[in-house]
SELO-874445 format. One record per residue (C-alpha): y, x, z; residue number from 1; residue in three letters. Coordinates in pm, 1 decimal, always signed. Last residue first. Layout:
% SELO-874445
Y|X|Z|NUM|ALA
...
***
This chain:
% SELO-874445
+4282.2|-2315.3|+1846.4|441|GLY
+4418.3|-2046.8|+1572.3|440|SER
+4484.2|-1681.2|+1615.9|439|LYS
+4764.3|-1518.5|+1464.3|438|GLN
+4770.5|-1207.4|+1207.2|437|ASN
+4644.0|-1429.1|+927.5|436|LEU
+4940.4|-1685.2|+1016.3|435|PRO
+5182.0|-1418.7|+887.7|434|SER
+5467.2|-1359.0|+1114.8|433|GLU
+5465.3|-1002.6|+1169.1|432|ASP
+5646.2|-794.8|+896.4|431|SER
+5876.2|-1005.2|+710.4|430|LYS
+5981.2|-1129.2|+395.0|429|LEU
+6143.5|-1470.7|+289.0|428|ARG
+6401.6|-1421.3|+561.1|427|SER
+6565.0|-1684.7|+753.4|426|ILE
+6866.4|-1609.5|+996.7|425|GLY
+7020.0|-1939.0|+853.4|424|LEU
+7321.8|-1764.9|+724.0|423|MET
+7066.1|-1528.4|+536.9|422|GLN
+6885.4|-1808.3|+414.6|421|PHE
+7202.4|-1966.0|+269.4|420|ILE
+7292.7|-1649.0|+114.7|419|LEU
+6969.5|-1603.4|-64.1|418|LYS
+7024.0|-1958.8|-201.1|417|GLU
+7380.9|-1880.9|-325.6|416|TYR
+7259.6|-1570.7|-500.8|415|PHE
+6984.9|-1758.0|-696.6|414|PRO
+6605.1|-1731.4|-622.6|413|GLU
+6369.1|-1774.8|-902.0|412|SER
+6584.0|-1866.4|-1191.7|411|VAL
+6451.2|-1965.9|-1534.0|410|GLY
+6695.0|-2229.9|-1590.5|409|ALA
+6454.1|-2509.3|-1634.1|408|LYS
+6287.7|-2418.6|-1301.6|407|MET
+6596.6|-2388.2|-1150.4|406|LYS
+6711.2|-2715.7|-1279.7|405|ALA
+6408.3|-2895.9|-1124.2|404|ILE
+6460.1|-2729.1|-789.5|403|PHE
+6844.9|-2850.1|-770.3|402|TYR
+6750.9|-3218.7|-869.7|401|LYS
+6480.3|-3213.5|-640.4|400|GLU
+6681.3|-3045.3|-337.0|399|PHE
+6982.6|-3291.1|-403.2|398|ALA
+6739.1|-3578.6|-339.6|397|ILE
+6576.9|-3429.8|-64.5|396|LYS
+6929.5|-3350.2|+118.7|395|ALA
+7024.4|-3719.5|+46.3|394|TRP
+6748.0|-3865.6|+228.9|393|HIS
+6769.1|-3583.8|+514.0|392|VAL
+7140.6|-3662.5|+549.5|391|TRP
+7040.0|-4020.0|+630.1|390|ARG
+6933.5|-3912.7|+959.5|389|GLY
+6625.8|-3750.5|+1137.4|388|GLU
+6546.5|-3421.3|+1322.2|387|GLY
+6250.8|-3196.4|+1404.0|386|TYR
+6288.6|-2820.0|+1551.1|385|TRP
+6058.1|-2576.0|+1685.2|384|ASP
+6203.6|-2220.8|+1624.8|383|VAL
+6082.3|-1928.5|+1769.4|382|LYS
+5733.8|-2065.1|+1768.2|381|ARG
+5442.3|-2023.5|+2020.9|380|PRO
+5248.9|-2166.1|+1820.2|379|LYS
+5161.2|-2121.9|+1454.3|378|PHE
+5373.7|-2206.3|+1151.4|377|GLN
+5653.4|-1948.7|+1249.3|376|PRO
+5917.4|-2057.6|+1261.6|375|LEU
+5842.5|-2428.1|+1251.4|374|ALA
+6139.0|-2617.6|+1082.9|373|VAL
+6155.1|-3009.5|+1040.8|372|PHE
+6320.8|-3284.1|+858.0|371|GLY
+6325.8|-3632.9|+877.4|370|VAL
+6457.0|-3912.5|+636.8|369|GLY
+6688.1|-4187.7|+576.1|368|ARG
+6695.1|-4471.1|+299.2|367|ASP
+6328.7|-4458.1|+215.3|366|GLY
+6160.2|-4225.4|+446.7|365|LEU
+6215.7|-3886.9|+286.3|364|ASP
+6059.5|-3579.6|+411.0|363|ALA
+6236.7|-3227.2|+401.4|362|LEU
+6023.0|-2944.8|+509.4|361|CYS
+6045.9|-2592.9|+645.4|360|ILE
+5736.7|-2406.5|+748.2|359|ALA
+5761.1|-2011.5|+794.9|358|ASN
+5492.8|-1849.0|+603.0|357|TRP
+5688.7|-1524.8|+660.2|356|THR
+5569.4|-1338.2|+368.5|355|GLY
+5432.9|-991.9|+399.0|354|ILE
+5548.7|-682.5|+210.3|353|GLU
+5357.5|-363.0|+90.5|352|ALA
+5563.8|-47.2|+104.0|351|LYS
+5268.4|+175.5|+142.9|350|GLY
+5166.3|+53.2|-202.0|349|GLU
+5418.7|+255.3|-378.6|348|LYS
+5243.8|+376.0|-702.9|347|GLY
+5481.9|+190.5|-928.6|346|GLU
+5228.0|-56.4|-1045.4|345|ILE
+5152.2|-122.9|-699.2|344|ASN
+5493.3|-170.6|-568.9|343|ALA
+5537.1|-445.2|-851.3|342|LYS
+5226.8|-610.7|-755.8|341|ILE
+5341.3|-607.1|-390.2|340|ASN
+5703.2|-744.4|-454.1|339|HIS
+5561.3|-998.0|-655.2|338|VAL
+5303.8|-1089.4|-366.7|337|LEU
+5568.7|-1127.9|-130.5|336|ALA
+5791.5|-1323.0|-341.0|335|THR
+5522.2|-1573.8|-397.7|334|VAL
+5423.3|-1607.9|-47.5|333|MET
+5756.7|-1693.6|+77.4|332|SER
+5782.4|-1926.1|-210.1|331|GLU
+5469.0|-2091.1|-90.9|330|ILE
+5618.1|-2108.1|+260.7|329|MET
+5936.4|-2271.3|+140.3|328|TYR
+5730.3|-2535.3|-37.3|327|GLY
+5484.2|-2649.1|+268.6|326|THR
+5144.0|-2530.6|+315.3|325|LYS
+4962.3|-2765.3|+510.5|324|PRO
+4705.3|-2671.4|+785.6|323|ALA
+4386.4|-2874.2|+795.2|322|GLY
+4240.0|-3160.0|+994.9|321|THR
+3886.1|-3233.6|+1112.9|320|PRO
+3837.2|-3528.0|+1322.8|319|VAL
+3838.4|-3437.9|+1703.0|318|PRO
+4072.3|-3153.8|+1634.1|317|THR
+4056.3|-2784.3|+1629.0|316|ALA
+4383.6|-2621.5|+1623.1|315|GLU
+4633.0|-2466.6|+1368.8|314|VAL
+4341.7|-2475.8|+1096.3|313|PRO
+4278.7|-2126.7|+939.8|312|PRO
+4462.6|-2059.1|+596.2|311|ILE
+4260.0|-1998.5|+284.1|310|ALA
+4469.8|-1988.8|-27.2|309|ILE
+4491.3|-2255.2|-308.4|308|CYS
+4774.5|-2438.6|-157.0|307|VAL
+5020.9|-2179.9|-216.2|306|GLY
+4949.5|-1805.3|-308.6|305|ALA
+4697.0|-1570.3|-456.1|304|ALA
+4662.2|-1208.9|-543.6|303|TYR
+4373.8|-1043.0|-739.3|302|ILE
+4407.2|-674.7|-842.4|301|ASN
+4244.0|-550.6|-518.6|300|PRO
+3908.8|-767.5|-558.8|299|TYR
+3726.7|-798.3|-232.7|298|LYS
+4033.0|-828.4|+13.5|297|PRO
+4210.3|-1037.0|-204.6|296|SER
+4587.6|-991.4|-185.5|295|ARG
+4845.4|-1196.1|-35.3|294|GLN
+4984.2|-916.2|+174.6|293|HIS
+4862.1|-1045.8|+515.4|292|GLU
+4523.6|-1045.1|+347.5|291|ASP
+4371.2|-1312.6|+109.2|290|VAL
+4096.1|-1549.7|+88.7|289|ILE
+4106.2|-1800.0|-183.4|288|VAL
+4019.4|-2142.1|-92.0|287|PHE
+3693.7|-2261.9|-240.9|286|GLY
+3590.3|-2479.0|+59.0|285|LYS
+3305.9|-2218.8|+152.9|284|PRO
+3568.6|-1935.7|+167.5|283|ASN
+3696.6|-1745.9|-172.9|282|CYS
+3681.5|-1446.9|-352.2|281|LEU
+3336.6|-1312.5|-261.9|280|GLY
+3179.7|-1451.8|-546.4|279|GLU
+3379.1|-1650.3|-811.9|278|VAL
+3297.2|-1982.3|-825.9|277|ASN
+3585.4|-2141.2|-614.4|276|ALA
+3835.9|-2010.2|-867.8|275|VAL
+3697.2|-2153.5|-1161.8|274|ALA
+3580.3|-2488.4|-984.0|273|ASP
+3944.0|-2550.5|-820.1|272|VAL
+3934.8|-2516.7|-464.0|271|GLY
+3918.9|-2783.0|-201.6|270|LYS
+4176.5|-3044.6|-57.6|269|PHE
+4120.5|-3350.7|+160.4|268|ALA
+4224.9|-3688.0|+11.8|267|PRO
+4554.2|-3861.0|+81.9|266|LEU
+4483.2|-4248.4|+114.4|265|MET
+4692.4|-4493.7|-82.6|264|MET
+4570.9|-4844.8|-52.5|263|SER
+4664.4|-5194.8|-196.4|262|PHE
+4478.9|-5519.9|-153.8|261|GLY
+4342.3|-5397.3|+176.1|260|PHE
+4078.0|-5474.8|+425.8|259|ASP
+4048.3|-5220.3|+690.8|258|PHE
+3707.1|-5160.6|+872.8|257|SER
+3677.1|-4992.3|+1222.7|256|GLU
+3370.0|-4830.0|+1388.5|255|ALA
+3391.4|-4729.5|+1756.0|254|LYS
+3434.3|-4477.1|+1995.2|253|GLU
+3280.0|-4135.0|+1839.9|252|LYS
+3328.1|-3879.0|+2080.9|251|GLU
+3557.0|-3596.1|+2003.0|250|GLY
+3688.3|-3543.8|+2350.6|249|ALA
+4046.2|-3696.2|+2220.9|248|ASP
+3844.8|-4022.2|+2118.4|247|ASN
+3695.1|-4072.1|+1782.7|246|PHE
+3760.8|-4389.1|+1555.7|245|GLN
+3505.2|-4443.2|+1269.1|244|GLU
+3615.4|-4582.8|+942.3|243|SER
+3534.8|-4822.7|+648.8|242|LEU
+3816.2|-4874.5|+411.9|241|LEU
+3790.2|-5221.2|+220.1|240|LYS
+3912.2|-5345.6|-103.7|239|GLY
+3606.7|-5241.4|-316.2|238|ASP
+3415.9|-5016.8|-58.2|237|GLN
+3533.0|-4680.9|+35.5|236|VAL
+3322.8|-4489.5|+318.3|235|LYS
+3344.0|-4243.1|+586.2|234|VAL
+3691.0|-4241.2|+725.4|233|THR
+3718.9|-4067.7|+1024.7|232|ASN
+4013.7|-4203.7|+1216.8|231|MET
+4140.0|-3969.0|+1517.8|230|ASN
+4474.2|-4219.1|+1466.8|229|CYS
+4539.6|-4550.3|+1414.7|228|HIS
+4895.6|-4686.2|+1325.2|227|TYR
+5012.4|-5050.8|+1273.8|226|GLN
+5319.8|-5070.8|+1072.0|225|VAL
+5556.1|-5339.6|+1210.5|224|GLY
+5890.2|-5139.0|+1095.7|223|LEU
+5989.4|-5056.1|+1440.0|222|SER
+5635.8|-4929.7|+1524.0|221|GLN
+5610.4|-4703.9|+1249.3|220|LEU
+5971.1|-4553.6|+1299.7|219|HIS
+5911.3|-4503.3|+1655.1|218|ARG
+5554.7|-4330.7|+1597.3|217|SER
+5751.7|-4091.2|+1345.6|216|LEU
+6011.5|-4011.4|+1620.6|215|ILE
+5822.3|-3945.1|+1917.9|214|LYS
+5525.5|-3737.5|+1749.9|213|PRO
+5772.3|-3538.3|+1539.9|212|SER
+6002.6|-3440.1|+1854.5|211|ASP
+5974.0|-3069.5|+1795.4|210|GLY
+5705.8|-2998.3|+1552.2|209|VAL
+5371.7|-3130.0|+1586.6|208|GLY
+5014.3|-2950.9|+1648.1|207|ALA
+5049.5|-2824.2|+1287.7|206|ILE
+4834.1|-3057.0|+1083.5|205|GLY
+5114.5|-3295.4|+1066.8|204|LEU
+5067.4|-3389.7|+1455.0|203|HIS
+5360.9|-3663.6|+1399.5|202|GLY
+5113.3|-3939.6|+1515.4|201|ILE
+4819.2|-3847.4|+1721.8|200|TYR
+4481.3|-3677.9|+1667.7|199|PRO
+4545.4|-3668.4|+1296.6|198|GLU
+4258.2|-3826.3|+1059.4|197|SER
+4489.3|-4089.6|+981.9|196|THR
+4518.2|-4461.4|+878.4|195|VAL
+4868.5|-4639.0|+859.7|194|PHE
+4823.6|-4999.2|+821.2|193|HIS
+5016.6|-5297.6|+693.9|192|PHE
+4917.9|-5654.5|+762.9|191|GLU
+4982.0|-5996.1|+604.2|190|PRO
+5228.7|-5857.4|+355.1|189|ILE
+5432.9|-6161.3|+228.7|188|LYS
+5687.1|-6067.4|+472.4|187|SER
+5785.1|-5742.3|+322.7|186|ARG
+5826.6|-5906.9|-19.2|185|ALA
+6209.1|-5935.2|-59.6|184|GLY
+6185.1|-5661.0|-326.0|183|ARG
+6440.1|-5421.4|-122.0|182|LYS
+6240.0|-5481.7|+180.2|181|GLU
+5920.0|-5392.4|+0.1|180|LEU
+6059.0|-5079.7|-127.4|179|ASP
+6172.3|-4986.9|+236.7|178|LYS
+5809.7|-5023.2|+344.1|177|GLN
+5673.8|-4860.6|+64.6|176|VAL
+5891.7|-4558.7|+129.5|175|ILE
+5782.5|-4565.4|+499.0|174|LEU
+5417.7|-4556.1|+409.3|173|ALA
+5499.6|-4294.0|+121.8|172|TYR
+5684.8|-4058.6|+317.5|171|GLU
+5420.8|-4069.8|+599.5|170|TYR
+5133.0|-3984.5|+392.1|169|ALA
+5344.9|-3737.4|+196.2|168|PRO
+5386.2|-3532.8|+527.7|167|GLY
+5011.1|-3523.7|+593.0|166|PHE
+4917.5|-3221.6|+384.3|165|CYS
+4600.9|-3085.1|+516.9|164|SER
+4362.1|-3352.1|+483.3|163|ALA
+3988.9|-3299.1|+645.4|162|GLY
+3948.8|-3644.7|+707.4|161|PRO
+4141.8|-3875.1|+496.0|160|MET
+4493.9|-3962.8|+534.1|159|ALA
+4689.5|-4268.1|+533.2|158|GLY
+4808.6|-4588.3|+368.3|157|ILE
+4657.6|-4939.6|+397.1|156|VAL
+4842.9|-5230.5|+262.2|155|ILE
+4738.9|-5600.6|+353.0|154|PRO
+4632.4|-5842.7|+62.6|153|ASP
+4923.1|-6021.8|-132.2|152|PRO
+4883.7|-6402.1|-181.0|151|ASN
+5074.7|-6523.5|-474.3|150|ASP
+5031.8|-6194.8|-657.1|149|SER
+5306.5|-5950.9|-727.2|148|ASP
+5272.0|-5762.2|-422.8|147|ILE
+4913.6|-5635.6|-510.1|146|ASN
+4954.7|-5577.7|-866.6|145|ASN
+5275.7|-5416.1|-838.9|144|LEU
+5103.0|-5141.6|-584.4|143|TYR
+4826.5|-5112.3|-813.3|142|SER
+5057.8|-5010.4|-1081.0|141|GLU
+5227.5|-4794.6|-859.0|140|TYR
+4919.4|-4608.4|-759.0|139|ALA
+4813.2|-4531.4|-1113.6|138|LYS
+5182.4|-4376.3|-1176.1|137|GLU
+5125.2|-4177.2|-857.9|136|ALA
+4795.7|-4069.8|-970.4|135|HIS
+4937.3|-3921.1|-1323.7|134|ASP
+5215.2|-3775.0|-1153.3|133|ILE
+4977.8|-3577.1|-923.7|132|THR
+4906.7|-3609.0|-540.0|131|CYS
+5012.4|-3958.4|-489.4|130|ILE
+4658.6|-4075.0|-441.0|129|SER
+4484.8|-4412.4|-471.6|128|HIS
+4227.0|-4602.7|-249.5|127|THR
+4046.4|-4869.8|-497.2|126|ALA
+4089.4|-5234.2|-538.0|125|LYS
+3905.4|-5297.6|-871.6|124|GLN
+3641.4|-5037.2|-759.1|123|HIS
+3547.0|-4786.8|-1042.0|122|GLY
+3616.2|-4472.4|-823.7|121|SER
+3852.8|-4332.0|-1054.5|120|PHE
+4158.7|-4402.7|-806.9|119|PRO
+3977.4|-4202.8|-510.3|118|GLY
+3726.0|-4299.7|-249.4|117|ALA
+3372.8|-4459.8|-300.5|116|GLY
+3175.4|-4204.3|-93.3|115|PRO
+3446.8|-3956.7|+121.3|114|VAL
+3376.0|-3596.5|+28.1|113|ALA
+3406.6|-3692.5|-333.6|112|ASP
+3792.8|-3736.3|-322.4|111|PHE
+3795.6|-3379.6|-295.7|110|ALA
+4129.0|-3336.0|-477.4|109|LEU
+4131.1|-2987.5|-625.7|108|ALA
+4402.5|-2761.4|-483.2|107|PRO
+4674.2|-2546.3|-614.1|106|GLY
+4624.4|-2322.9|-898.8|105|THR
+4854.1|-2019.2|-790.9|104|THR
+4604.5|-1714.8|-860.4|103|ILE
+4792.1|-1430.7|-959.1|102|VAL
+4550.5|-1192.3|-1173.2|101|LEU
+4663.8|-802.6|-1215.5|100|TYR
+4539.4|-590.0|-1495.6|99|ASP
+4467.0|-876.8|-1724.5|98|TYR
+4229.3|-993.7|-1994.5|97|GLY
+4244.8|-1335.9|-2171.7|96|LEU
+3920.9|-1495.6|-2328.7|95|THR
+3891.4|-1769.1|-2591.4|94|SER
+3628.6|-2044.3|-2549.1|93|GLY
+3857.8|-2339.7|-2579.2|92|ASP
+3873.1|-2399.9|-2230.1|91|SER
+3974.9|-2037.0|-2125.9|90|LEU
+3752.3|-1738.2|-2019.5|89|THR
+3956.0|-1534.6|-1795.8|88|LEU
+3915.1|-1146.5|-1769.6|87|GLN
+3926.2|-851.4|-1546.2|86|ASN
+3575.8|-744.1|-1661.6|85|LYS
+3440.7|-728.6|-1288.6|84|GLU
+3680.6|-1026.8|-1186.3|83|PRO
+3516.8|-1251.1|-1445.7|82|ASP
+3733.2|-1603.8|-1397.1|81|ILE
+3557.7|-1878.6|-1542.2|80|LYS
+3688.5|-2224.4|-1698.2|79|ASP
+4063.5|-2135.0|-1707.8|78|ALA
+4254.4|-2472.4|-1840.8|77|ARG
+4460.7|-2412.5|-2136.8|76|LYS
+4845.0|-2442.1|-2189.3|75|ALA
+4894.4|-2097.6|-2264.1|74|LEU
+5240.3|-1945.9|-2195.2|73|PHE
+5369.7|-1603.1|-2262.8|72|ASN
+5702.9|-1491.4|-2065.9|71|ILE
+5974.9|-1360.0|-2235.3|70|GLY
+6259.1|-1568.5|-2024.7|69|LYS
+6318.8|-1797.4|-2333.4|68|ARG
+5962.1|-1829.8|-2355.9|67|LYS
+5965.5|-1985.9|-2019.2|66|VAL
+6179.2|-2271.8|-2085.7|65|TYR
+6038.6|-2368.8|-2425.1|64|PRO
+5694.6|-2353.7|-2267.5|63|GLU
+5685.6|-2559.6|-1977.0|62|ILE
+5748.3|-2917.4|-2067.2|61|GLU
+5916.0|-3130.0|-1833.7|60|PHE
+5839.3|-3374.9|-1559.3|59|VAL
+6034.6|-3522.1|-1262.1|58|ILE
+6276.2|-3768.0|-1421.1|57|GLN
+6058.4|-3821.9|-1738.6|56|GLU
+5765.7|-3955.0|-1510.4|55|ARG
+5987.9|-4199.8|-1378.7|54|THR
+6118.6|-4230.4|-1032.9|53|ARG
+6193.7|-4496.0|-790.8|52|TRP
+5870.6|-4689.8|-932.8|51|GLY
+5683.4|-4719.2|-594.6|50|VAL
+5445.5|-4429.3|-654.2|49|GLY
+5728.2|-4235.8|-847.8|48|ALA
+5915.4|-4197.7|-520.7|47|TRP
+5613.2|-4056.6|-337.9|46|PRO
+5543.3|-3829.2|-650.9|45|ASN
+5904.7|-3669.1|-572.0|44|SER
+5744.0|-3387.4|-396.0|43|PRO
+5514.2|-3282.1|-677.6|42|VAL
+5791.7|-3169.9|-936.4|41|PHE
+5592.0|-3172.0|-1233.5|40|GLN
+5562.3|-2896.6|-1479.8|39|PHE
+5411.7|-2983.6|-1841.5|38|TYR
+5162.3|-2806.5|-2083.5|37|PRO
+4874.0|-2914.1|-1828.6|36|ASN
+4584.6|-2669.3|-1760.0|35|GLU
+4813.9|-2374.7|-1681.0|34|SER
+4832.2|-2026.2|-1776.9|33|VAL
+5155.1|-1791.2|-1754.2|32|LEU
+5136.4|-1469.4|-1904.7|31|THR
+5357.2|-1165.2|-1795.4|30|VAL
+5375.7|-826.6|-1988.0|29|GLU
+5544.3|-520.3|-1878.2|28|HIS
+5803.3|-301.1|-2015.5|27|SER
+6033.1|-587.5|-2026.7|26|ALA
+6127.0|-587.6|-1656.9|25|GLY
+5904.6|-598.9|-1373.1|24|LEU
+6096.5|-766.8|-1119.0|23|GLN
+6267.0|-1030.6|-1315.7|22|GLU
+5940.1|-1101.1|-1495.6|21|ARG
+5745.2|-1135.7|-1178.7|20|MET
+6009.9|-1370.2|-1031.4|19|GLU
+5987.0|-1589.1|-1337.4|18|TYR
+5639.6|-1613.1|-1333.6|17|ALA
+5611.6|-1655.4|-959.4|16|ALA
+5884.7|-1937.4|-977.1|15|PRO
+5645.2|-2108.8|-1233.3|14|MET
+5320.9|-2043.4|-1023.9|13|GLY
+5409.0|-2159.1|-686.1|12|GLY
+5564.5|-2504.6|-737.6|11|THR
+5318.1|-2572.4|-1039.3|10|GLY
+5218.9|-2348.6|-1329.6|9|ALA
+4866.4|-2223.6|-1233.2|8|GLY
+4693.3|-1898.2|-1324.5|7|LEU
+4954.1|-1588.7|-1338.0|6|ILE
+4846.9|-1319.3|-1555.1|5|VAL
+4999.5|-980.8|-1520.7|4|VAL
+4953.4|-724.2|-1790.5|3|HIS
+5051.7|-388.7|-1697.1|2|ALA
+5211.9|-150.2|-1960.7|1|MET
***
């Protein structure tokens, strides 16, 4: 009997546990380990950051649902991974052995990369985050404090240098804009700035998709949001963002400062400590190095998927940016590693699978939205499409309900989802589209 331990119970970890249980059957043991006892649907956090969602709507306890599927669950933080002993040390001092380890922890948030940044900096007017439900709730509180005052201060939203997931920054900026309109408070905000490390609006960490630069810049301009690109934010003071603007040649042009009463700036990501501290497992930022089969080259019984893995930037940019790892891409990685672990257990390693890593995303902008498909993520692409409309807004709401229901039902990929993918000509498993087989700029 093999024991597969899955570390992290987010968008990658829970589907991995369900799919692993389904593929391996009852003769093998599956254990899910998570620092938090609850699952949170992270794509809904921009809505939670303006009060359009409550914690109860997008968060649920994990154990009752995975237990029904015969999956062990431990709500404990992993403090150490010992790959020589095939063992985890947990936050209560106990140890947990494994035959195979799947790392799906997501990232740690690198607030410390910019002095004074983050919701726990001690500033009265701090830069907030929507990366977790706790942060989104704290951002909502700060947002209300600003707009409910007699003389609200400016709003600054965007992404720090080194950030890789830009979509939520655009989502949140335009959702805040729509919420202000709903509250009749937009005219009270003296200035609204979008500050990003991207070289241009709509770059998104992947050198743009379809008409993304034109569509997103048009949305921001039409709503009176001033945008600033190639911004290297160097420090945050109480109610002030200090940045340097670079030109396309990578030369610093000028210093900029932005006063704010409310700010949400997505941070750069790094690896979580327990993972980053394993010798030879990660790159210098703590992201897990994997081969095209989602497997560690150094430790053949360790696999990883999701935001925690190392992916090279799509291209060099004047201010550092990273490549995003979207939900569909993560599910592709999960499916591949599950099949590969099963093949390994059954002695069929020659049939190893590769995730497509195609990027498919729905982004809500308040009452409409934008969607994009990049197949594959690196250029040249077979599909390079970006569209907009009210249908995207409703599609994201539907996907939220669907994914949460799927996680509660313990289903990794139901029949009708497979059918939709087949109709679109998309497969989760492929042989030639991993970014690890392609050269970045």
